[in-house]
C-alpha positions as CSV (number, residue, x, y, z in Angstrom):
1,X,-16.1,19.0,4.5
2,X,-14.9,17.6,7.7
3,X,-11.3,18.1,8.9
4,X,-11.1,14.1,9.5
5,X,-12.7,11.3,7.8
6,X,-13.9,8.3,10.0
7,X,-14.8,4.8,9.4
8,X,-16.8,2.1,11.0
9,X,-15.1,-0.6,12.4
10,X,-17.8,-2.9,13.0
11,X,-16.6,-5.4,10.9
12,X,-13.7,-5.8,12.4
13,X,-12.5,-7.0,15.8
14,X,-13.7,-4.0,18.0
15,X,-17.4,-3.2,16.9
16,X,-18.1,-0.2,19.1
17,X,-14.6,1.5,17.5
18,X,-13.9,4.1,14.5
19,X,-10.6,4.9,12.7
20,X,-10.6,8.7,12.4
21,X,-7.7,10.1,9.6
22,X,-6.9,13.7,10.4
23,X,-4.7,16.3,8.2
24,X,-2.1,17.8,11.1
25,X,-0.1,20.8,9.1
26,X,2.9,22.0,10.9
27,X,5.0,19.1,11.7
28,X,8.7,19.5,10.7
29,X,10.1,16.8,11.7
30,X,9.9,12.7,13.5
31,X,9.8,14.4,16.4
32,X,6.6,16.4,16.0
33,X,4.9,13.0,14.8
34,X,6.0,11.4,18.0
35,X,4.9,14.2,20.2
36,X,1.7,14.2,18.9
37,X,1.1,10.6,18.4
38,X,2.3,10.3,22.4
39,X,-0.2,12.8,23.2
40,X,-3.1,10.9,21.5
41,X,-2.1,7.6,22.4
42,X,-2.7,8.8,26.5
43,X,-6.4,10.2,25.6
44,X,-9.1,7.9,27.2
45,X,-10.8,5.9,24.9
46,X,-7.8,5.8,22.2
47,X,-7.0,2.4,21.3
48,X,-3.7,2.9,18.7
49,X,-2.7,6.3,17.6
50,X,0.0,6.9,14.2
51,X,1.2,10.0,13.2
52,X,3.1,10.0,10.0
53,X,5.1,12.8,9.3
54,X,5.4,12.0,5.6
55,X,1.7,11.9,4.7
56,X,1.2,14.7,7.5
57,X,-1.9,12.6,8.7
58,X,-3.0,11.3,12.1
59,X,-4.8,8.1,12.1
60,X,-6.8,7.2,15.4
61,X,-8.4,4.4,16.6
62,X,-11.3,5.0,19.2
63,X,-14.2,4.4,20.9
64,X,-17.1,5.7,19.6
65,X,-18.2,7.9,22.5
66,X,-14.8,9.7,21.9
67,X,-15.3,13.0,19.4
68,X,-13.1,14.2,16.7
69,X,-12.9,17.7,18.3
70,X,-11.3,16.1,21.5
71,X,-8.7,14.9,19.2
72,X,-8.3,18.1,17.3
73,X,-7.8,19.4,20.7
74,X,-4.9,17.7,21.6
75,X,-3.6,18.5,18.2
76,X,-3.8,22.3,18.2
77,X,-3.0,22.5,22.3
78,X,0.6,20.8,21.0
79,X,0.9,23.8,18.4
80,X,-0.3,22.2,15.1
81,X,-3.3,22.6,13.2
82,X,-5.7,20.5,11.8
83,X,-6.9,21.1,8.3
84,X,-10.1,20.1,6.3
85,X,-10.0,17.1,4.0
86,X,-10.3,19.2,1.2
87,X,-7.8,22.1,2.0
88,X,-5.1,20.0,1.9
89,X,-3.5,20.5,-1.4
90,X,-4.3,24.1,-0.9
91,X,-2.4,24.3,2.4
92,X,0.5,22.4,0.8
93,X,0.5,25.1,-2.1
94,X,0.4,28.0,0.7
95,X,3.2,26.2,2.4
96,X,5.5,25.5,-0.4
97,X,4.4,29.2,-1.8
98,X,5.9,30.7,1.9
99,X,8.6,28.7,2.0
100,X,10.2,29.7,-1.4
101,X,9.3,33.4,-0.4
102,X,11.4,33.1,2.4
103,X,14.2,30.9,0.7
104,X,14.5,33.8,-2.1
105,X,15.1,36.3,0.8
106,X,17.5,34.5,2.0
107,X,19.7,33.5,-0.9
108,X,19.1,37.3,-2.0
109,X,20.6,38.6,1.3
110,X,22.9,35.8,2.3
111,X,24.8,35.9,-1.0
112,X,26.3,39.3,-0.3
113,X,26.5,38.9,3.3
114,X,29.1,36.1,2.7
115,X,30.9,37.6,-0.1
116,X,31.6,40.8,2.4
117,X,32.8,38.2,5.3
118,X,34.9,36.0,3.0
119,X,36.5,38.3,0.8
120,X,39.0,40.6,2.6
121,X,39.4,43.3,0.1
122,X,35.5,43.9,0.5
123,X,36.1,44.8,4.1
124,X,35.6,48.3,4.2
125,X,35.1,50.8,7.1
126,X,31.7,49.6,9.1
127,X,31.2,46.4,6.5
128,X,30.7,44.5,9.7
129,X,27.2,46.9,10.2
130,X,26.3,45.9,6.5
131,X,26.7,42.3,6.9
132,X,24.7,42.3,10.1
133,X,21.8,44.6,8.3
134,X,21.9,41.7,5.5
135,X,21.7,38.6,7.9
136,X,19.2,39.9,9.9
137,X,16.1,39.9,8.0
138,X,17.2,36.0,6.8
139,X,17.8,35.0,10.4
140,X,14.5,36.7,12.0
141,X,12.6,36.5,9.4
142,X,13.2,33.8,6.9
143,X,14.0,31.9,10.0
144,X,11.0,32.5,11.7
145,X,8.8,29.2,11.6
146,X,11.7,27.5,13.0
147,X,12.0,30.1,15.8
148,X,8.3,30.2,16.3
149,X,8.0,26.4,16.3
150,X,11.0,26.2,18.8
151,X,9.1,28.5,21.2
152,X,6.0,26.6,20.9
153,X,7.7,23.3,21.8
154,X,9.5,24.9,24.5
155,X,6.3,26.3,26.3
156,X,4.9,22.2,26.0
157,X,8.4,21.3,27.6
158,X,9.9,19.6,24.4
159,X,12.0,19.9,21.6
160,X,12.3,19.3,18.1
161,X,14.3,19.5,15.1
162,X,13.3,23.1,14.8
163,X,14.7,24.0,18.3
164,X,18.6,22.7,17.3
165,X,18.0,25.0,14.3
166,X,16.6,28.4,16.0
167,X,19.3,27.5,18.4
168,X,21.9,27.4,16.2
169,X,21.2,30.6,13.9
170,X,20.2,32.4,16.7
171,X,23.3,31.5,18.6
172,X,25.8,32.8,15.7
173,X,23.6,36.0,15.6
174,X,23.8,37.1,19.0
175,X,27.5,36.2,19.8
176,X,28.1,38.3,16.8
177,X,26.1,41.1,18.1
178,X,27.7,41.1,21.1
179,X,31.1,41.4,19.4
180,X,29.8,44.1,17.1
181,X,28.3,46.1,19.9
182,X,30.8,45.4,22.3
183,X,33.7,46.1,20.2
184,X,35.4,43.3,21.7
185,X,39.1,42.4,20.4
186,X,39.8,39.2,18.9
187,X,36.6,38.7,18.2
188,X,35.0,37.1,14.8
189,X,31.3,38.0,13.8
190,X,29.1,35.1,12.5
191,X,26.2,37.2,10.8
192,X,26.6,35.6,7.5
193,X,26.9,32.0,9.5
194,X,23.2,32.3,10.8
195,X,22.0,33.3,7.5
196,X,23.6,30.5,5.9
197,X,22.5,28.0,8.0
198,X,18.2,29.3,7.7
199,X,19.1,29.3,3.9
200,X,20.8,26.3,3.3
201,X,17.8,24.5,5.7
202,X,15.0,26.4,3.9
203,X,17.1,25.0,0.5
204,X,16.5,21.8,1.5
205,X,13.0,21.6,3.1
206,X,11.8,23.0,0.0
207,X,13.7,20.4,-2.1
208,X,12.4,17.9,0.7
209,X,8.6,19.2,0.0
210,X,9.0,19.4,-3.9
211,X,10.0,15.7,-3.5
212,X,7.5,14.4,-0.9
213,X,4.6,15.8,-3.1
214,X,5.8,14.0,-6.4
215,X,5.8,10.6,-4.1
216,X,2.0,11.0,-3.9
217,X,1.8,11.5,-7.3
218,X,0.7,7.7,-7.5
219,X,-2.3,7.8,-5.4
220,X,-3.6,11.6,-6.7
221,X,-3.0,10.0,-10.1
222,X,-5.4,7.4,-9.3
223,X,-8.1,9.8,-7.9
224,X,-8.1,11.9,-11.2
225,X,-8.5,8.6,-13.3
226,X,-12.3,8.9,-13.0
227,X,-14.9,10.1,-15.4
228,X,-16.8,12.8,-14.5
229,X,-20.2,12.5,-16.6
230,X,-22.4,9.3,-17.9
231,X,-24.1,8.8,-20.6
232,X,-27.2,6.7,-20.1
233,X,-28.7,4.6,-22.8
234,X,-31.7,7.2,-23.5
235,X,-29.2,9.5,-24.7
236,X,-29.3,11.7,-21.2
237,X,-25.7,12.9,-20.0
238,X,-25.7,12.9,-16.3
239,X,-23.1,14.0,-13.6
240,X,-21.4,10.9,-12.3
241,X,-22.6,11.5,-8.6
242,X,-26.1,10.8,-9.8
243,X,-25.5,7.5,-11.1
244,X,-27.1,4.9,-9.1
245,X,-26.6,1.3,-8.9
246,X,-28.9,-0.4,-11.8
247,X,-29.0,2.4,-14.5
248,X,-27.5,1.4,-17.6
249,X,-25.0,3.4,-19.7
250,X,-22.9,3.7,-23.0
251,X,-19.1,4.1,-23.6
252,X,-18.4,4.7,-26.9
253,X,-14.6,4.1,-28.4
254,X,-12.2,5.9,-26.4
255,X,-14.5,6.7,-23.4
256,X,-13.8,5.9,-19.7
257,X,-16.1,3.2,-17.9
258,X,-18.0,5.7,-15.7
259,X,-18.4,3.3,-13.2
260,X,-18.2,-0.5,-12.6
261,X,-20.7,-2.6,-14.0
262,X,-21.6,-5.4,-16.2
263,X,-21.7,-5.7,-19.9
264,X,-25.3,-5.9,-21.3
265,X,-24.6,-5.3,-25.2
266,X,-21.5,-4.7,-27.1
267,X,-18.4,-6.1,-27.3
268,X,-14.8,-4.5,-27.3
269,X,-11.5,-4.8,-25.4
270,X,-10.8,-2.7,-22.5
271,X,-7.5,-0.9,-21.6
272,X,-7.2,-1.7,-17.8
273,X,-3.5,-0.9,-17.0
274,X,-4.3,2.2,-14.9
275,X,-6.2,0.0,-12.3
276,X,-4.6,-3.2,-12.6
277,X,-1.1,-3.0,-14.5
278,X,-2.0,-5.3,-17.0
279,X,0.0,-4.4,-20.3
280,X,-2.4,-5.5,-23.2
281,X,-6.3,-4.7,-23.5
282,X,-8.8,-7.4,-22.2
283,X,-11.8,-8.6,-24.7
284,X,-15.1,-8.3,-22.9
285,X,-18.5,-9.2,-24.2
286,X,-21.8,-9.7,-22.9
287,X,-21.9,-11.0,-19.4
288,X,-18.4,-9.4,-18.3
289,X,-17.7,-6.8,-15.2
290,X,-16.0,-4.1,-16.0
291,X,-14.0,-1.5,-13.4
292,X,-15.0,2.1,-13.8
293,X,-12.4,4.2,-15.0
294,X,-10.6,2.1,-17.3
295,X,-10.7,2.9,-21.3
296,X,-13.0,1.5,-23.9
297,X,-10.6,1.1,-26.9
298,X,-12.8,-0.1,-30.0
299,X,-16.4,-1.3,-29.9
300,X,-19.3,0.2,-28.4
301,X,-20.7,-0.9,-25.1
302,X,-23.6,-0.6,-23.2
303,X,-22.8,-1.2,-19.1
304,X,-25.3,-1.8,-16.3
305,X,-23.9,0.2,-12.8
306,X,-23.4,-2.5,-10.3
307,X,-21.2,-0.3,-7.8
308,X,-21.2,3.9,-7.4
309,X,-19.3,6.1,-5.5
310,X,-17.5,4.7,-2.7
311,X,-18.2,1.1,-3.2
312,X,-16.1,1.2,-7.0
313,X,-13.2,-0.8,-7.4
314,X,-11.0,2.1,-7.9
315,X,-12.5,4.1,-5.1
316,X,-11.7,1.0,-2.6
317,X,-8.0,1.1,-3.9
318,X,-7.7,4.7,-3.0
319,X,-8.6,4.1,0.4
320,X,-6.7,1.0,1.2
321,X,-3.8,2.6,-0.6
322,X,-4.5,5.9,1.7
323,X,-4.7,3.7,4.6
324,X,-1.3,1.9,3.7
325,X,0.4,5.2,3.3
326,X,-0.4,6.0,6.8
327,X,0.8,3.3,8.5
328,X,4.3,2.4,9.8
329,X,6.8,-0.7,9.6
330,X,8.1,-2.4,13.0
331,X,11.4,-1.3,11.6
332,X,10.4,2.4,12.2
333,X,10.2,1.5,15.7
334,X,13.8,1.9,16.5
335,X,14.0,5.5,14.3
336,X,10.9,6.7,16.4
337,X,13.1,5.8,19.7
338,X,15.8,7.4,18.9
339,X,13.8,10.4,17.6
340,X,12.4,11.0,20.8
341,X,15.8,11.9,22.7
342,X,17.8,12.9,19.7
343,X,17.4,16.3,20.0
344,X,17.8,16.4,23.9
345,X,20.8,14.4,23.3
346,X,22.2,16.7,20.4
347,X,21.8,20.1,22.6
348,X,23.5,17.9,25.7
349,X,26.4,17.0,23.2
350,X,27.0,20.8,22.1
351,X,27.2,22.3,25.1
352,X,29.5,19.2,26.2
353,X,31.6,20.5,23.1
354,X,31.4,23.8,24.1
355,X,33.1,23.1,27.6
356,X,35.5,20.7,26.2
357,X,36.8,23.2,23.7
358,X,37.0,26.1,26.4
359,X,38.9,23.3,29.0
360,X,41.4,22.7,26.3
361,X,42.5,26.4,25.9
362,X,40.8,27.2,22.8
363,X,38.9,30.3,21.6
364,X,35.6,31.1,22.5
365,X,35.2,31.6,18.5
366,X,36.6,28.3,18.7
367,X,34.4,26.3,21.2
368,X,31.3,28.3,20.1
369,X,31.7,27.0,16.2
370,X,32.0,23.6,17.1
371,X,28.9,23.9,19.3
372,X,26.7,25.5,16.6
373,X,27.8,22.8,13.9
374,X,26.8,19.7,16.3
375,X,23.4,21.5,16.9
376,X,23.2,21.9,13.1
377,X,24.7,18.4,12.2
378,X,22.2,16.8,14.5
379,X,18.9,17.6,13.2
380,X,16.8,14.1,12.4
381,X,15.3,14.9,9.8
382,X,16.5,12.4,7.4
383,X,15.5,9.6,10.5
384,X,12.5,10.9,10.3
385,X,11.3,10.8,6.5
386,X,13.2,7.4,6.0
387,X,10.4,4.8,7.0
388,X,7.3,6.8,5.5
389,X,8.5,8.3,2.1
390,X,9.7,4.5,1.6
391,X,6.2,3.2,2.4
392,X,4.6,6.2,0.4
393,X,6.3,5.7,-2.8
394,X,6.2,2.1,-2.6
395,X,2.4,1.9,-1.9
396,X,1.9,4.4,-4.5
397,X,3.8,2.5,-7.4
398,X,1.9,-0.5,-6.1
399,X,-1.4,1.1,-7.0
400,X,-0.3,1.9,-10.6
401,X,0.6,-1.5,-11.3
402,X,-2.8,-2.9,-9.6
403,X,-0.7,-4.4,-6.4
404,X,-2.3,-3.0,-3.2
405,X,-0.1,-3.4,-0.2
406,X,-2.4,-2.9,3.3
407,X,0.2,-1.8,5.3
408,X,3.6,-1.0,6.4
409,X,4.0,-4.4,8.4
410,X,3.2,-6.0,5.1
411,X,6.8,-5.4,3.8
412,X,8.5,-7.1,6.5
413,X,6.2,-10.1,6.4
414,X,7.7,-10.7,2.6
415,X,11.1,-10.8,3.9
416,X,11.2,-14.1,5.3
417,X,8.7,-15.7,3.0
418,X,10.2,-19.2,1.5
419,X,7.1,-20.9,0.3
420,X,4.2,-19.8,-1.8
421,X,0.9,-21.8,-1.9
422,X,-1.1,-21.0,-5.2
423,X,-5.0,-22.2,-5.2
424,X,-5.3,-23.7,-8.6
425,X,-8.9,-23.0,-9.8
426,X,-9.1,-19.3,-10.8
427,X,-5.8,-18.5,-9.7
428,X,-3.3,-20.6,-11.9
429,X,-6.6,-21.3,-14.4
430,X,-9.3,-18.9,-15.6
431,X,-11.7,-20.2,-13.3
432,X,-14.2,-20.3,-16.1
433,X,-15.6,-24.3,-16.2
434,X,-17.0,-25.8,-19.2
435,X,-18.7,-29.3,-19.5
436,X,-16.6,-31.1,-22.3
437,X,-18.4,-34.4,-22.3
438,X,-20.3,-36.9,-20.7
439,X,-19.1,-40.5,-20.1
440,X,-22.2,-43.5,-19.3
441,X,-20.7,-46.4,-20.2
442,X,-23.7,-48.9,-21.5
443,X,-26.4,-46.3,-21.2
444,X,-28.9,-45.5,-23.7
445,X,-29.4,-42.0,-25.3
446,X,-32.3,-41.2,-23.1
447,X,-31.0,-42.4,-20.4
448,X,-28.1,-40.4,-20.6
449,X,-30.1,-37.6,-21.3
450,X,-32.3,-38.4,-18.4
451,X,-29.1,-38.2,-15.8
452,X,-27.4,-34.8,-17.2
453,X,-30.9,-33.3,-16.9
454,X,-31.3,-34.6,-13.3
455,X,-27.9,-33.7,-12.6
456,X,-27.5,-30.3,-13.7
457,X,-30.8,-29.3,-11.9
458,X,-29.4,-30.2,-8.8
459,X,-26.1,-28.5,-9.9
460,X,-28.1,-25.4,-10.2
461,X,-28.7,-25.2,-6.6
462,X,-24.4,-24.7,-6.4
463,X,-22.6,-21.6,-7.2
464,X,-19.8,-23.3,-7.5
465,X,-17.9,-23.2,-10.8
466,X,-17.8,-26.5,-11.6
467,X,-21.6,-26.9,-10.3
468,X,-22.5,-24.2,-12.4
469,X,-20.3,-25.8,-16.1
470,X,-23.3,-28.8,-15.3
471,X,-26.0,-26.7,-14.7
472,X,-25.2,-25.0,-18.0
473,X,-25.7,-28.4,-19.8
474,X,-29.6,-27.5,-20.0
475,X,-31.8,-24.7,-20.2
476,X,-34.4,-25.7,-18.1
477,X,-34.1,-27.0,-14.6
478,X,-36.9,-29.4,-12.3
479,X,-37.7,-28.4,-8.9
480,X,-35.2,-30.0,-6.4
481,X,-36.5,-31.1,-3.2
482,X,-33.9,-32.3,0.0
483,X,-31.3,-30.6,-1.6
484,X,-27.7,-30.6,0.6
485,X,-24.4,-28.9,-0.4
486,X,-21.7,-30.9,1.5
487,X,-18.6,-28.9,0.8
488,X,-15.5,-31.0,-0.5
489,X,-17.9,-33.8,-1.6
490,X,-20.6,-32.7,-3.9
491,X,-24.3,-32.3,-3.8
492,X,-27.4,-34.1,-3.2
493,X,-31.3,-33.7,-4.2
494,X,-34.4,-35.2,-4.8
495,X,-36.3,-34.8,-8.4
496,X,-39.6,-36.1,-9.0
497,X,-39.2,-38.9,-6.2
498,X,-35.3,-39.6,-7.6
499,X,-32.5,-39.0,-5.6
500,X,-30.0,-37.5,-7.4
501,X,-25.8,-37.2,-6.3
502,X,-23.2,-35.5,-7.9
503,X,-19.6,-35.0,-6.7
504,X,-16.3,-36.4,-6.1
505,X,-15.2,-39.8,-5.9
506,X,-15.2,-39.9,-2.3
507,X,-19.1,-39.1,-2.4
508,X,-19.9,-42.6,-3.6
509,X,-19.3,-45.9,-2.4
510,X,-19.0,-47.9,-5.6
511,X,-18.1,-46.6,-8.7
512,X,-18.4,-49.4,-11.7
513,X,-14.6,-50.1,-13.5
514,X,-15.5,-48.4,-16.9
515,X,-16.9,-45.4,-15.0
516,X,-13.6,-45.2,-13.6
517,X,-11.7,-45.7,-16.9
518,X,-13.6,-42.6,-18.0
519,X,-12.9,-40.4,-15.3
520,X,-8.8,-41.8,-15.3
521,X,-8.6,-41.0,-18.9
522,X,-10.4,-37.0,-18.3
523,X,-7.9,-36.5,-15.2
524,X,-4.7,-37.7,-17.0
525,X,-5.1,-35.0,-19.6
526,X,-5.7,-31.9,-16.5
527,X,-9.7,-32.5,-16.6
528,X,-11.7,-32.4,-13.8
529,X,-14.0,-35.9,-13.3
530,X,-17.3,-35.4,-11.6
531,X,-19.6,-38.3,-10.8
532,X,-23.2,-38.4,-10.8
533,X,-25.6,-41.3,-9.8
534,X,-29.1,-41.7,-9.1
535,X,-31.3,-43.9,-7.0
536,X,-34.7,-44.5,-4.8
537,X,-33.0,-43.1,-1.7
538,X,-30.2,-41.0,-1.0
539,X,-28.1,-44.2,0.6
540,X,-28.1,-45.4,-3.3
541,X,-24.3,-44.2,-3.8
542,X,-23.4,-46.1,-7.2
543,X,-21.8,-43.7,-9.9
544,X,-23.4,-44.2,-13.1
545,X,-21.7,-41.4,-15.3
546,X,-18.7,-39.0,-15.5
547,X,-18.9,-35.5,-16.4
548,X,-15.6,-34.1,-17.8
549,X,-15.5,-30.6,-16.9
550,X,-12.2,-28.1,-18.3
551,X,-10.8,-25.1,-17.2
552,X,-7.9,-24.1,-19.1
553,X,-4.3,-23.1,-17.6
554,X,-4.0,-18.9,-17.9
555,X,-1.0,-17.6,-20.5
556,X,1.1,-16.1,-18.0
557,X,0.9,-18.7,-14.9
558,X,3.7,-21.0,-15.8
559,X,5.9,-17.3,-16.1
560,X,4.8,-16.5,-13.3
561,X,5.4,-19.2,-11.3
562,X,9.0,-18.9,-13.0
563,X,9.3,-15.1,-11.3
564,X,8.2,-16.5,-7.8
565,X,11.1,-19.1,-8.1
566,X,13.5,-16.6,-9.6
567,X,12.9,-14.8,-6.2
568,X,13.9,-18.0,-4.0
569,X,10.6,-19.1,-3.2
570,X,9.3,-22.9,-3.5
571,X,5.9,-22.8,-5.1
572,X,3.5,-25.5,-4.2
573,X,0.2,-26.1,-5.9
574,X,-3.0,-26.6,-3.6
575,X,-6.1,-27.9,-4.9
576,X,-9.1,-29.8,-4.0
577,X,-9.3,-31.7,-7.3
578,X,-8.0,-35.0,-7.9
579,X,-4.4,-35.7,-7.6
580,X,-4.1,-36.6,-11.2
581,X,-5.6,-33.8,-12.9
582,X,-3.4,-31.4,-10.0
583,X,-0.5,-33.0,-11.0
584,X,-1.2,-32.5,-15.0
585,X,-1.7,-29.2,-14.4
586,X,1.2,-28.4,-11.9
587,X,3.5,-30.0,-14.4
588,X,2.8,-27.8,-17.2
589,X,2.8,-24.6,-14.9
590,X,6.2,-25.8,-13.3
591,X,5.2,-25.8,-9.4
592,X,7.9,-27.4,-7.0
593,X,4.9,-29.7,-5.2
594,X,1.5,-30.3,-5.2
595,X,-1.0,-30.8,-2.7
596,X,-4.3,-32.5,-4.1
597,X,-7.5,-33.3,-2.8
598,X,-7.6,-31.1,0.3
599,X,-10.8,-30.0,1.4
600,X,-12.3,-26.5,2.2
601,X,-11.6,-26.6,5.8
602,X,-8.3,-28.2,5.4
603,X,-6.2,-25.6,3.3
604,X,-5.8,-23.6,6.6
605,X,-4.0,-26.6,8.0
606,X,-1.7,-27.3,5.2
607,X,-0.7,-24.1,5.7
608,X,-0.5,-24.6,9.4
609,X,1.4,-27.7,8.7
610,X,4.4,-26.1,6.6
611,X,4.3,-23.3,9.2
612,X,5.2,-26.0,11.9
613,X,8.1,-27.2,10.0
614,X,9.6,-23.8,9.9
615,X,8.3,-22.0,6.7
616,X,7.1,-18.9,6.3
617,X,4.2,-19.0,3.8
618,X,2.5,-16.9,1.3
619,X,-1.0,-18.2,0.5
620,X,-2.5,-16.9,-2.9
621,X,-6.2,-17.5,-3.5
622,X,-9.3,-16.0,-4.7
623,X,-12.4,-18.0,-3.8
624,X,-14.6,-17.7,-0.2
625,X,-13.2,-21.5,0.9
626,X,-9.3,-19.9,0.5
627,X,-10.4,-17.1,3.4
628,X,-9.4,-19.2,6.3
629,X,-5.8,-19.8,4.6
630,X,-5.5,-16.6,3.7
631,X,-5.9,-15.3,7.2
632,X,-4.1,-18.2,8.3
633,X,-0.6,-17.2,6.1
634,X,2.1,-15.0,7.1
635,X,1.2,-13.4,4.1
636,X,-1.9,-13.8,2.4
637,X,-2.2,-12.2,-1.2
638,X,-5.7,-12.0,-2.6
639,X,-6.2,-12.3,-6.5
640,X,-8.6,-9.2,-7.2
641,X,-11.1,-11.4,-9.5
642,X,-12.4,-13.2,-6.7
643,X,-14.6,-12.6,-3.7
644,X,-14.5,-9.9,-1.1
645,X,-14.1,-12.5,1.6
646,X,-10.6,-13.5,0.2
647,X,-9.6,-9.8,-0.6
648,X,-10.4,-8.9,3.3
649,X,-8.4,-12.1,4.4
650,X,-5.6,-11.1,3.1
651,X,-2.4,-9.0,3.3
652,X,-1.8,-8.0,-0.5
653,X,-4.5,-7.7,-3.3
654,X,-3.6,-8.1,-6.6
655,X,-6.4,-6.2,-8.7
656,X,-5.1,-8.2,-11.8
657,X,-5.6,-12.0,-12.3
658,X,-2.6,-12.2,-14.1
659,X,-0.7,-14.3,-11.8
660,X,2.7,-12.3,-12.7
661,X,1.2,-9.5,-10.1
662,X,1.8,-11.9,-7.6
663,X,5.6,-12.0,-8.9
664,X,5.3,-8.0,-8.9
665,X,3.5,-7.8,-5.4
666,X,6.4,-9.8,-3.7
667,X,9.2,-8.1,-5.6
668,X,8.2,-4.9,-5.2
669,X,7.2,-5.4,-1.4
670,X,10.7,-6.8,-0.7
671,X,12.5,-3.7,-3.1
672,X,10.4,-1.5,-0.7
673,X,11.8,-2.9,2.6
674,X,15.3,-2.9,1.2
675,X,14.6,0.9,0.2
676,X,13.6,1.7,3.9
677,X,16.5,-0.3,5.3
678,X,19.0,1.6,3.3
679,X,17.3,5.2,4.3
680,X,17.6,4.3,7.8
681,X,20.8,2.9,7.3
682,X,22.5,6.3,5.5
683,X,20.3,8.7,8.0
684,X,21.8,6.7,11.3
685,X,25.5,6.9,9.7
686,X,25.2,10.1,8.6
687,X,24.3,11.2,12.4
688,X,26.8,9.0,13.7
689,X,30.2,10.0,11.6
690,X,28.5,13.9,11.4
691,X,28.3,14.8,15.0
692,X,32.3,14.0,16.2
693,X,33.4,15.6,13.1
694,X,31.7,18.6,13.9
695,X,32.5,18.6,17.7
696,X,36.2,18.2,16.7
697,X,36.0,21.3,15.0
698,X,36.5,19.3,11.4
699,X,32.6,20.9,9.9
700,X,32.0,24.5,10.4
701,X,28.5,25.6,11.1
702,X,27.7,26.9,6.9
703,X,28.9,23.2,5.9
704,X,26.9,21.2,8.4
705,X,23.8,23.0,7.3
706,X,24.5,21.9,4.0
707,X,25.4,18.3,4.9
708,X,21.9,18.1,7.1
709,X,19.8,19.7,4.4
710,X,21.5,17.0,1.6
711,X,20.8,14.2,3.9
712,X,17.0,14.5,3.6
713,X,17.3,14.9,0.1
714,X,19.0,11.8,-0.1
715,X,16.6,9.7,1.7
716,X,14.2,11.4,-0.4
717,X,15.8,10.4,-3.8
718,X,16.3,7.2,-3.0
719,X,12.8,6.8,-2.1
720,X,11.6,7.9,-5.5
721,X,13.6,5.3,-7.2
722,X,10.9,2.8,-6.3
723,X,8.8,4.8,-8.9
724,X,10.7,3.1,-11.7
725,X,10.1,-0.7,-10.0
726,X,8.4,-2.1,-13.6
727,X,8.1,-5.5,-12.4
728,X,8.1,-8.7,-14.5
729,X,5.0,-7.6,-16.3
730,X,6.4,-4.7,-17.4
731,X,3.6,-2.5,-17.6
732,X,4.0,1.2,-17.9
733,X,3.0,3.8,-15.0
734,X,-0.4,5.4,-14.6
């Protein structure tokens, strides 16, 4: 198994580049990740490098000529190690076990050392030597990871959190050894201080590691959802990896669906909550698509596999979430700049503190104690965890709710959104068009049947949902010549010498009054009117009939619109349908504005128009014709039941077809960004307030060590609160 996973970026802007995700072991703070990132970025052929301390991963976009081994060499030259992709969990287990061993030794030896030092009746002859014997293993064995990392960093001319911890603990021990061995009168020993510093920071690190692993539970839970075997329709049971596209397998009640597919036999209700966040099972019949790893609740199904392995919906969700968790928000840039200079600055402040205490006539003990407290309190652990942990937990919770946030920058894009544009067909409505009736005033039954057959044959050549509804009016279709599809208008074709035209009003030069009246009547109740006509040539553009096509509104659309408005958003319905139908649907679901009769090519222009008016626009769509508008919008949200093109063009994807998931997505993104900002505020505030207190002697080194550990625990705990986000659908966690 490779230590790096590489993704071809040929479909993106740089066809000659690949993306590599590398698991890095040994990072202890934000300064570590920043140092690796700077070094990778300077490598020739590397376009971009992002190193995430929270996830322990380096994401590198590079020329295909740059070898993985070159990236490994850069990382390892800095004193860190690259681990195999399938060894990351084992490496974390080993790190946690080692940390726990060192922590237990620290606790067992530091407690009696503290008691001997602080309780005067226990000061028997030679007690100082006993304290030294107890504290020395803690400072140098339990604290060895800090000393080793500090030494490695020093070799490369850099400093990290480990430098501060190593200097603080070692300084306490060295000063105490000088006082004890030199028998300096009036000198105080600080052996227990070094032990307490190491032990408390190890305790904070252990809590931090445990919490970080919990923050990744969501993505691990998704990865564990998949079925392991599949039972074929001939009775054979095979391993999932042996399943290929086109095979048919049986899913009994209570079993997981092995892979993505289409139902070819049976009907049932599918529990899809673990993938989409839907709170209730969804009914499926023959012809419906099903998602792998979801659970069949009652009936027996036979499913034909359409996607396997890395192409399945679950695999793609895991990949998107994994990439998002390795991304950085723009708000992290300030934290990165601060972390890069914070450690050298802290060392400088500690030296100034030491000198200031000496120059103001204080004792060496007092000066030394204040300087060590500054070193310890200044560790920027919380600062380094503030953003990546927020993104990690937020995107993980989103995955459980069927909300895929593609990157940290997307979180910030949701902050200023004030207008949400929603497409009608397939987003607000089910998108399953059905032919309700045909109106052909004054025509005989035979003439109407003939025109219906002609129109159905021409529409069968189009993939549009409305066209397919009309095509379903007859079971047999005639051969069509000279077929032309004019997007936004309709289709034309020739059948047995007859020119047939089907489409919108704008597609016809003349519409008789009785035909128009029938269309208006249908549109006033929310149906779609499609006109049809025939003639000797394609220049004959008189409408003879109206096909009334219906598309029911989703039960949850009105609640979804209300949820978006509750978040202070103005909701606009954008559709290519006629104004009467659009306004009827808009009134039923409660949107603020309706923009109708928009050609597919003009949807992006409508987004631009709103942006030019000063609005920040989110676009929600599911079709190929929505892709330009999704890309143009400040925030593109694809409904996962739609096309791959729409999903690729979006920033946020909701796997569910429930429009309330869009409200969940925006609410979760905003909550995650608010959590990150809260983390950064407290991380900055902690250092800003604590360093002066330490410099003025208010905080001693032991209290400083405890406070430093607690600051990291606070940031982690605050981020983990996102796991309780429930959203408007009130879905239960996977």
